[in-house]
DRENTORNU-71401 format. One record per residue: x, y, z of N, C-alpha, C, O, CB in turn; residue in three letters; residue number from 1. Coordinates in Angstrom, 3 decimals, decimal comma. Glycine has a CB too. Layout:
<nodes>
[[X; Y; Z]; [X; Y; Z]; [X; Y; Z]; [X; Y; Z]; [X; Y; Z]; ala; NUM];
...
</nodes>
This chain:
<nodes>
[[31,115; 38,849; 39,914]; [30,626; 39,584; 38,754]; [29,166; 39,220; 38,526]; [28,788; 38,050; 38,581]; [31,482; 39,277; 37,488]; met; 1];
[[28,365; 40,226; 38,274]; [26,969; 40,000; 37,943]; [26,873; 39,487; 36,511]; [27,728; 39,770; 35,672]; [26,139; 41,295; 38,125]; lys; 2];
[[25,837; 38,745; 36,260]; [25,593; 38,252; 34,917]; [25,058; 39,415; 34,086]; [23,927; 39,860; 34,281]; [24,594; 37,042; 34,922]; leu; 3];
[[25,869; 39,896; 33,171]; [25,515; 41,054; 32,349]; [25,213; 40,622; 30,922]; [25,486; 39,489; 30,526]; [26,648; 42,095; 32,360]; thr; 4];
[[24,648; 41,540; 30,165]; [24,387; 41,264; 28,753]; [25,691; 40,960; 28,024]; [25,746; 40,053; 27,194]; [23,667; 42,456; 28,090]; leu; 5];
[[26,741; 41,721; 28,335]; [28,037; 41,479; 27,692]; [28,554; 40,076; 28,010]; [29,067; 39,387; 27,128]; [29,063; 42,534; 28,141]; glu; 6];
[[28,421; 39,655; 29,264]; [28,881; 38,321; 29,649]; [28,084; 37,242; 28,920]; [28,648; 36,239; 28,483]; [28,766; 38,131; 31,171]; ala; 7];
[[26,784; 37,444; 28,789]; [25,960; 36,483; 28,049]; [26,359; 36,439; 26,576]; [26,377; 35,370; 25,965]; [24,469; 36,841; 28,181]; leu; 8];
[[26,678; 37,597; 26,010]; [27,114; 37,643; 24,616]; [28,435; 36,907; 24,433]; [28,638; 36,222; 23,430]; [27,250; 39,094; 24,145]; gln; 9];
[[29,329; 37,049; 25,401]; [30,614; 36,348; 25,345]; [30,383; 34,842; 25,383]; [30,932; 34,109; 24,560]; [31,533; 36,785; 26,514]; val; 10];
[[29,575; 34,377; 26,331]; [29,304; 32,941; 26,439]; [28,631; 32,414; 25,179]; [28,964; 31,330; 24,699]; [28,428; 32,651; 27,662]; leu; 11];
[[27,688; 33,174; 24,646]; [26,996; 32,766; 23,428]; [27,960; 32,679; 22,246]; [27,901; 31,733; 21,461]; [25,864; 33,742; 23,111]; asp; 12];
[[28,838; 33,656; 22,124]; [29,799; 33,660; 21,014]; [30,766; 32,486; 21,115]; [31,105; 31,874; 20,102]; [30,582; 34,979; 20,988]; ala; 13];
[[31,211; 32,167; 22,326]; [32,110; 31,024; 22,507]; [31,402; 29,741; 22,087]; [31,990; 28,887; 21,424]; [32,587; 30,923; 23,981]; ile; 14];
[[30,146; 29,614; 22,475]; [29,367; 28,424; 22,109]; [29,163; 28,352; 20,592]; [29,350; 27,294; 19,991]; [27,998; 28,431; 22,830]; glu; 15];
[[28,788; 29,452; 19,985]; [28,508; 29,468; 18,545]; [29,748; 29,234; 17,694]; [29,688; 28,530; 16,686]; [27,883; 30,784; 18,160]; gln; 16];
[[30,864; 29,817; 18,096]; [32,072; 29,777; 17,264]; [33,043; 28,665; 17,647]; [33,972; 28,366; 16,897]; [32,781; 31,095; 17,343]; his; 17];
[[32,833; 28,052; 18,811]; [33,613; 26,880; 19,176]; [34,976; 27,123; 19,796]; [35,644; 26,170; 20,199]; [33,794; 26,076; 18,007]; gly; 18];
[[35,403; 28,372; 19,882]; [36,686; 28,664; 20,521]; [36,702; 30,108; 20,998]; [35,934; 30,947; 20,525]; [37,864; 28,400; 19,550]; ser; 19];
[[37,589; 30,376; 21,939]; [37,739; 31,735; 22,441]; [38,263; 32,642; 21,328]; [37,820; 33,784; 21,199]; [38,688; 31,766; 23,663]; phe; 20];
[[39,191; 32,147; 20,534]; [39,792; 32,961; 19,474]; [38,755; 33,372; 18,429]; [38,690; 34,540; 18,044]; [40,936; 32,194; 18,801]; ala; 21];
[[37,954; 32,428; 17,974]; [36,934; 32,734; 16,968]; [35,846; 33,639; 17,542]; [35,361; 34,543; 16,861]; [36,310; 31,440; 16,430]; ala; 22];
[[35,469; 33,396; 18,781]; [34,463; 34,240; 19,432]; [34,982; 35,658; 19,605]; [34,251; 36,623; 19,383]; [34,064; 33,654; 20,797]; ala; 23];
[[36,228; 35,785; 19,996]; [36,827; 37,108; 20,179]; [36,840; 37,877; 18,861]; [36,540; 39,071; 18,827]; [38,258; 36,981; 20,737]; ala; 24];
[[37,185; 37,196; 17,796]; [37,196; 37,842; 16,483]; [35,797; 38,319; 16,104]; [35,634; 39,426; 15,590]; [37,738; 36,879; 15,413]; glu; 25];
[[34,792; 37,491; 16,354]; [33,414; 37,851; 16,029]; [32,920; 39,038; 16,856]; [32,107; 39,834; 16,387]; [32,499; 36,655; 16,246]; ala; 26];
[[33,415; 39,149; 18,085]; [32,997; 40,233; 18,977]; [33,925; 41,448; 18,911]; [33,722; 42,432; 19,622]; [32,932; 39,726; 20,402]; leu; 27];
[[34,945; 41,371; 18,049]; [35,939; 42,449; 17,913]; [36,645; 42,719; 19,244]; [36,827; 43,866; 19,651]; [35,264; 43,741; 17,403]; phe; 28];
[[37,033; 41,631; 19,904]; [37,772; 41,704; 21,166]; [38,992; 40,803; 21,065]; [39,106; 40,004; 20,135]; [36,874; 41,292; 22,378]; lys; 29];
[[39,896; 40,931; 22,012]; [41,035; 40,020; 22,074]; [40,624; 38,813; 22,912]; [39,797; 38,945; 23,814]; [42,306; 40,727; 22,675]; val; 30];
[[41,193; 37,632; 22,629]; [40,813; 36,436; 23,386]; [40,985; 36,581; 24,897]; [40,201; 36,023; 25,665]; [41,621; 35,267; 22,912]; pro; 31];
[[41,996; 37,318; 25,326]; [42,208; 37,475; 26,765]; [41,051; 38,217; 27,435]; [40,788; 37,998; 28,618]; [43,516; 38,216; 27,023]; ser; 32];
[[40,363; 39,083; 26,707]; [39,201; 39,781; 27,267]; [38,062; 38,801; 27,529]; [37,349; 38,921; 28,525]; [38,731; 40,902; 26,318]; ala; 33];
[[37,894; 37,835; 26,633]; [36,865; 36,824; 26,834]; [37,230; 35,907; 27,990]; [36,374; 35,546; 28,798]; [36,658; 36,010; 25,559]; leu; 34];
[[38,495; 35,533; 28,067]; [38,966; 34,697; 29,169]; [38,716; 35,395; 30,496]; [38,248; 34,771; 31,449]; [40,463; 34,371; 29,008]; thr; 35];
[[39,021; 36,673; 30,564]; [38,810; 37,459; 31,785]; [37,329; 37,458; 32,176]; [36,994; 37,254; 33,342]; [39,311; 38,910; 31,588]; tyr; 36];
[[36,455; 37,684; 31,211]; [35,017; 37,710; 31,480]; [34,535; 36,366; 32,006]; [33,786; 36,319; 32,982]; [34,243; 38,086; 30,215]; thr; 37];
[[34,949; 35,285; 31,379]; [34,535; 33,947; 31,813]; [35,075; 33,640; 33,208]; [34,357; 33,087; 34,041]; [35,018; 32,879; 30,809]; val; 38];
[[36,323; 33,991; 33,468]; [36,904; 33,751; 34,794]; [36,161; 34,527; 35,869]; [35,905; 33,991; 36,947]; [38,387; 34,132; 34,806]; gln; 39];
[[35,811; 35,771; 35,600]; [35,071; 36,577; 36,574]; [33,687; 35,986; 36,824]; [33,205; 35,992; 37,957]; [34,947; 38,032; 36,088]; lys; 40];
[[33,053; 35,483; 35,785]; [31,758; 34,829; 35,965]; [31,892; 33,581; 36,830]; [31,087; 33,351; 37,732]; [31,149; 34,465; 34,606]; leu; 41];
[[32,909; 32,782; 36,550]; [33,137; 31,566; 37,335]; [33,358; 31,895; 38,803]; [32,828; 31,211; 39,679]; [34,339; 30,792; 36,787]; glu; 42];
[[34,133; 32,931; 39,079]; [34,400; 33,327; 40,461]; [33,148; 33,888; 41,122]; [32,837; 33,541; 42,262]; [35,527; 34,359; 40,513]; gln; 43];
[[32,440; 34,740; 40,422]; [31,260; 35,387; 40,983]; [30,111; 34,439; 41,217]; [29,347; 34,601; 42,169]; [30,813; 36,481; 40,090]; gly; 44];
[[29,986; 33,456; 40,360]; [28,892; 32,497; 40,480]; [29,313; 31,220; 41,193]; [28,485; 30,342; 41,437]; [28,352; 32,159; 39,113]; leu; 45];
[[30,598; 31,110; 41,529]; [31,155; 29,898; 42,142]; [30,760; 28,676; 41,316]; [30,262; 27,677; 41,836]; [30,665; 29,743; 43,614]; ala; 46];
[[30,999; 28,792; 40,019]; [30,571; 27,763; 39,074]; [31,603; 27,627; 37,962]; [31,833; 28,577; 37,213]; [29,178; 28,097; 38,487]; trp; 47];
[[32,227; 26,458; 37,845]; [33,188; 26,268; 36,747]; [32,460; 26,087; 35,418]; [31,574; 25,242; 35,293]; [34,097; 25,047; 37,024]; pro; 48];
[[32,834; 26,869; 34,454]; [32,184; 26,847; 33,153]; [32,595; 25,621; 32,354]; [33,782; 25,314; 32,246]; [32,511; 28,111; 32,376]; ser; 49];
[[31,620; 24,924; 31,797]; [31,935; 23,802; 30,911]; [32,423; 24,322; 29,569]; [33,107; 23,600; 28,844]; [30,703; 22,889; 30,718]; thr; 50];
[[32,089; 25,550; 29,225]; [32,551; 26,154; 27,974]; [34,065; 26,257; 27,964]; [34,710; 25,929; 26,968]; [31,924; 27,542; 27,775]; thr; 51];
[[34,626; 26,710; 29,066]; [36,077; 26,861; 29,148]; [36,769; 25,510; 29,047]; [37,788; 25,385; 28,368]; [36,470; 27,558; 30,453]; ala; 52];
[[36,234; 24,514; 29,705]; [36,837; 23,182; 29,671]; [36,748; 22,580; 28,271]; [37,703; 21,966; 27,794]; [36,154; 22,256; 30,690]; ala; 53];
[[35,618; 22,751; 27,621]; [35,426; 22,167; 26,292]; [36,345; 22,808; 25,264]; [36,924; 22,108; 24,434]; [33,972; 22,316; 25,850]; ala; 54];
[[36,489; 24,126; 25,307]; [37,333; 24,774; 24,310]; [38,809; 24,609; 24,618]; [39,641; 24,699; 23,715]; [36,992; 26,242; 24,215]; thr; 55];
[[39,144; 24,373; 25,861]; [40,548; 24,162; 26,218]; [41,061; 22,845; 25,634]; [42,245; 22,716; 25,321]; [40,723; 24,168; 27,752]; ala; 56];
[[40,165; 21,875; 25,491]; [40,556; 20,579; 24,926]; [40,666; 20,625; 23,413]; [41,244; 19,726; 22,802]; [39,560; 19,509; 25,328]; arg; 57];
[[40,117; 21,666; 22,807]; [40,203; 21,804; 21,356]; [38,989; 21,316; 20,734]; [38,867; 21,347; 19,510]; [41,370; 21,089; 20,794]; gly; 58];
</nodes>
């Protein structure tokens, strides 16, 4: 997946709101849509996101 404006907005929202659920609410999306976007970025960039790891721990 290419790094798109939408993907950057998703990453920014996760960082600002501290969780996938809160970020999804702010972006008017379901949490699974954000998870999908982050996973596609990780696969496309061959880079594990620290955002996903940090929010998974709570």
